[in-house]
C-alpha positions, 0 to 999 in steps of 0.5 A: 343752858343745858340745851346750849351745852348738848349743842356745843357737843355737836362737832363743826362741819366743814363742807369741801376738801379743796385747800380752803376746807382743808385750812378751815379744818386744820384751824378747828382742829388746832382749837380742838376741834373735831370738824367733820369735812363733807367732800363730794369727791373722792380725794382732798383737792378735787378741782386740781385733779379733774378741773386743771390744765396740765400745763397750770401753775399757781399764778401766786408765788410758793411761799404766799401760797401755802396753807396754816403752819404748813409752807409748800417744799422748796422744791417745788419752785418759785410757780408751783405745778398743779400736780405738785400742788395736789402733792402737797394738799395730800400732804397737808390733809395726812399731817394735820390728821384731816380724814374727809368723808368722801363722796359725801355731798352737802344738799342743803344747810337748814336751821335746828335747835339754835344750831344747824343740821346739814343734809348729805346724799347719806342723811343728816348731820348735825353741828353746832357751826358750818363752814362753807368751803366749797370754792369761788369756781365750783360749777363750770358754767357756759352761756346760753348761746343761742343756736348753741345746740345746732353747732356741728363742731366740739363745744368744752368748758375749759375745765374739761380741756387737758392739754393740745394733743387732740386739738393739733392741726385744728382750728380752736376759738377760745371764748373768754380772755381770763386766766385760763382763756388766755393760758390754754390759748398759748398752750393751743398754739404750742401744741399745733392747732392751726388756728387759734382765736380769742374770743373777748368781750371786754378787753382785760387787764394784762400785767406781768407775772412778775418784773424784775423779780418781784411778783404781782402779788406782792403789788397786789397785797400791798396796793388792796388797802387803797381806794378803787381811784387810786387802784386804777391809777395804779394799775393803768401806771403798771399795764402801761410801763410793763406791757406794750400797747396791744390796741392794734391786735384786739387787746387796748388796755382798759381805763379803769382795770380795778374797777372792771375786777369789782365789776366783772370778779375776774383778776387780771391776766397774768402774762405767762405768753398771751402777749407775744403770743398775740404780738406775733398773730399767732393768736388772733382776737376776735370779738365776742360771741354772739350765736352759734350758726351750724357750723359757724360761729357768729360774732357781735361785729357780725363776723363769723369764724368756723371752728372744729372746737369752742373752748369756753373758758366762761368761767365757774359759778359758786353754785350756792342756791341749792345749799343756802340760797333759802337762807336768804344769805346769797347777793344778786351774783350768788355769792354769799354777802359774808365771808371769813369770821362774819356770819349773817344776823339771821344765821348765826354760825354759818361761815363762808371761807374763799368766796370771792376774788382778791388781788392777793390770791385766793389760797392766801385769802383762804387761809387766812379767812379759815383762821378767822372763822375758827377763831369766830366759832372757837369764841 
């Protein structure tokens, strides 16, 4: 009992000071804890400063994107801009008395005396519970395309793309048909790029961001409990009713959109201009990348393009292997096998928040899972 009591005197540790980490810290403080929040960057919500393009707005509606106990100000509008969301996160941290240890990266989590030891760049930190909230989009990922190092143009990940100014008058190949790829392609066209290609491996599911004033997020929340077969039917119906047929432009509708989400873990594209850009042929859809060949990019259909710049909108990885890979808690994609209030039988007291794609929005899921984890820790 004495050992257990000593363990409980250790504070919980939250790793990450993005939306999920701030939500977890706030929920823990409401339950009487004083959590230690570790953040490798120098501010809260650093990804919204360092890895988000200028034109970005939340794809989820304002009133469903707030963190626990703090609505996003109405003045920010229905679709909140990147900079306004950053300001909201700063205010949330201040209002909740959350003071992360900035510049402290968590390196590895180890079991210790029925609790946990978090190894950091500043030394070990003991905890009776740990919440990992580093985010699903933690580490930018670029495929190891054959010949990539031979490319004589510029290759950047979408995390490093800010605005179209540096690309005016240039030809740009955007690789990846997720939300980032689609929006960057539109941004480039509107910003004066000479030619914009969008390289697509698997035709994406496309939905309108809202229709008749109803956000697609609300539909996603409403249908999420349905079985996969029913979700596929709903997706096909919505696509047919709201998005024109883009088959002739290289973007046929997938037959089973939700099955695709489960397999690829990518949410549907919320249309903020890509449909019109493709139909007007300002953005040209091309095949997936096979390899690089000097100044050219060879596509899987045998065609070649010669871009000045390639923007790899190829997604992110959780990159949890160094932190918890040795504990046997990750699936084949590197995502945790438990989330929210659940802990693995072999790792009691270790929680993961906002580590998977959800139809109802990742920020909303982060807030809900943070509360669930905090309740479990308090119990």
